[in-house]
Structures are given as C-alpha cells and as structure tokens.
VMD Tcl script that draws the C-alpha trace (Angstrom):
set ca {
  {0.17 0.03 0.04}
  {0.93 3.56 -0.49}
  {1.75 5.99 2.36}
  {-1.68 8.21 2.88}
  {-2.92 10.49 2.24}
  {-4.01 9.09 -1.36}
  {-6.45 10.89 -3.65}
  {-8.43 9.79 -6.07}
  {-9.92 11.92 -8.97}
  {-13.12 11.31 -11.21}
  {-14.60 13.70 -13.42}
  {-18.51 13.44 -14.51}
  {-19.45 15.50 -18.07}
  {-22.82 15.83 -19.49}
  {-25.27 17.81 -21.34}
  {-28.85 19.40 -20.49}
  {-30.12 15.70 -20.76}
  {-28.81 12.58 -21.44}
  {-26.32 10.77 -19.71}
  {-23.32 11.44 -17.45}
  {-19.76 10.50 -18.71}
  {-17.86 9.30 -15.87}
  {-13.95 9.03 -16.24}
  {-10.94 8.50 -14.31}
  {-7.15 8.30 -15.19}
  {-6.74 5.26 -17.03}
  {-10.37 3.48 -16.36}
  {-13.20 3.03 -18.53}
  {-15.68 5.11 -18.77}
  {-19.03 4.85 -17.37}
  {-22.50 6.13 -18.19}
  {-24.51 7.30 -15.24}
  {-28.28 8.72 -15.24}
  {-30.56 9.66 -12.86}
  {-32.23 6.30 -11.75}
  {-35.81 5.61 -12.46}
  {-37.03 7.18 -9.32}
  {-35.96 10.49 -10.27}
  {-36.95 9.89 -13.36}
  {-34.01 8.09 -14.79}
  {-34.12 5.64 -17.42}
  {-33.14 3.05 -15.27}
  {-30.57 1.32 -17.78}
  {-27.18 3.10 -16.40}
  {-25.55 3.52 -13.10}
  {-27.02 6.24 -11.17}
  {-24.81 8.11 -8.09}
  {-27.14 5.94 -5.91}
  {-26.21 2.84 -7.46}
  {-22.65 3.42 -7.70}
  {-22.71 4.23 -3.98}
  {-23.99 0.93 -3.44}
  {-21.81 -0.32 -5.56}
  {-18.81 1.32 -3.69}
  {-20.07 0.20 -0.16}
  {-20.02 -3.86 -1.29}
  {-17.16 -3.45 -3.48}
  {-15.37 -2.12 -0.48}
  {-16.65 -4.67 1.57}
  {-15.41 -7.89 -0.50}
  {-11.86 -6.06 -1.34}
  {-11.43 -5.62 2.61}
  {-12.11 -9.13 3.44}
  {-9.61 -10.26 0.61}
  {-7.24 -8.39 2.26}
  {-8.17 -9.12 5.91}
  {-8.38 -12.99 4.52}
  {-4.92 -12.95 3.05}
  {-3.48 -11.65 6.04}
  {-5.31 -14.38 8.23}
  {-4.45 -17.17 6.35}
  {-7.88 -17.95 5.37}
  {-8.71 -20.14 2.31}
  {-11.87 -19.60 0.77}
  {-13.12 -19.81 -2.51}
  {-15.58 -17.11 -3.19}
  {-17.68 -14.23 -1.46}
  {-20.56 -12.53 -3.03}
  {-21.98 -9.36 -1.37}
  {-25.18 -7.99 -2.01}
  {-26.39 -4.42 -0.86}
  {-29.45 -2.58 -0.40}
  {-29.65 1.00 0.42}
  {-32.93 2.98 1.62}
  {-33.11 6.60 0.35}
  {-35.48 8.85 2.35}
  {-36.30 12.24 3.08}
  {-35.77 13.14 6.67}
  {-35.71 16.47 8.13}
  {-36.13 17.90 5.08}
  {-33.28 16.21 3.65}
  {-33.18 13.40 1.18}
  {-30.12 11.01 2.08}
  {-29.17 7.47 2.48}
  {-30.95 5.82 5.80}
  {-29.92 2.33 5.70}
  {-27.68 0.14 3.98}
  {-28.10 -3.42 4.36}
  {-25.51 -6.11 3.04}
  {-25.88 -10.01 3.06}
  {-22.39 -11.49 2.66}
  {-22.07 -15.25 1.65}
  {-19.27 -16.95 1.83}
  {-17.72 -20.35 0.18}
  {-15.73 -22.17 1.99}
  {-13.53 -25.56 1.18}
  {-13.24 -26.70 4.99}
  {-15.78 -26.72 7.55}
  {-12.97 -26.10 10.36}
  {-12.75 -22.17 8.92}
  {-16.36 -21.53 9.57}
  {-15.87 -19.64 13.40}
  {-12.61 -17.67 11.79}
  {-14.43 -16.98 8.71}
  {-17.45 -15.42 10.13}
  {-15.07 -13.51 12.48}
  {-13.05 -11.74 9.19}
  {-16.61 -10.93 7.98}
  {-17.24 -8.69 10.65}
  {-14.07 -7.64 10.97}
  {-14.01 -6.70 7.54}
  {-17.38 -4.80 7.64}
  {-15.65 -2.71 10.43}
  {-12.67 -1.80 8.65}
  {-14.57 -0.76 5.11}
  {-13.10 2.88 4.38}
  {-15.92 3.64 2.40}
  {-19.06 2.82 4.82}
  {-16.66 4.68 7.60}
  {-16.64 7.26 5.94}
  {-21.00 7.57 5.85}
  {-23.10 9.16 8.33}
  {-24.91 5.90 8.88}
  {-23.72 2.23 9.51}
  {-24.63 -0.52 6.95}
  {-26.14 -3.98 8.89}
  {-24.44 -6.62 7.73}
  {-25.99 -10.62 7.66}
  {-23.88 -13.05 6.71}
  {-23.78 -16.63 5.45}
  {-21.03 -19.40 5.17}
  {-21.32 -22.09 3.33}
  {-19.16 -25.35 3.00}
  {-18.16 -27.07 0.11}
}
mol new
graphics top color blue
foreach p $ca { graphics top sphere $p radius 0.5 }
foreach p [lrange $ca 0 end-1] q [lrange $ca 1 end] { graphics top cylinder $p $q radius 0.2 }
display resetview
C-alpha cells in the first residue's frame, strides 16, 4: 500500500439531458443517469447505485485483504447491498444500507474464523467508515 493520504480524481460531464460520462485516468468510462425513481431511464448506473456499488465492492476487497493476512482459505464471496433513500428533516439521504454476504469455504473448520473476519471486514471498510450511517451486515457461510 502507498503511504496516506491517497487522492482519487474522477470527472463527470454531461449536457442538459442524457447520460453523464464518468471518467478517471486509466479507467473505462461509465455512463450514469438518474435512477427511474428520479425520472431517469433505469438502464445506467446512477449516483445511488454507484454508492451502493462502492459499499459492496469495498466490503469484498476489505475481506479479501483481511482473509489473506489471516491466511483464511476461501472460495468465493458474494455481497448484495440494499440502500434505503429517504427524506429526514427535509434532507434526502441514505438512511440505511443492508449488506448480505455469502461466503463459500472449502473446509468446515474455517467457519468460525471466517465469521470473525467477515465482521472485521465490515468494521474496516473505508467507504462505510466514510458514511454518516453504518450498514447492517448479515452473513451466510457455506462449505462445499
């Protein structure tokens, strides 16, 4: 890891209507628009889906790093995220994020360790640590 602080630059550009082009150096561009709930087409990433996408991606990457450091052998982790957007005291914001993690292991003996590491990853995720709310995590561990 590079020493902190890290800087991340992303650009969004668009006209009076249509998609917003989201770009970053060396990254493939994304097309973003308002979600259908705000009159958008519903076929592109929106700020709302990008935020929940950032949360689930950060959780999986954080778990990956913690599992590697802890020498946990695992097969696959899937994380579903559901965000609730609401208006509270006149401010529209996310009021809840629920994460459902499904971890597949190859050994039953790793189940307890894996559960601890999933919880540790939820606490260590830098994206959720940057939000004004804490996601609620539910985990399922499967041994194949």
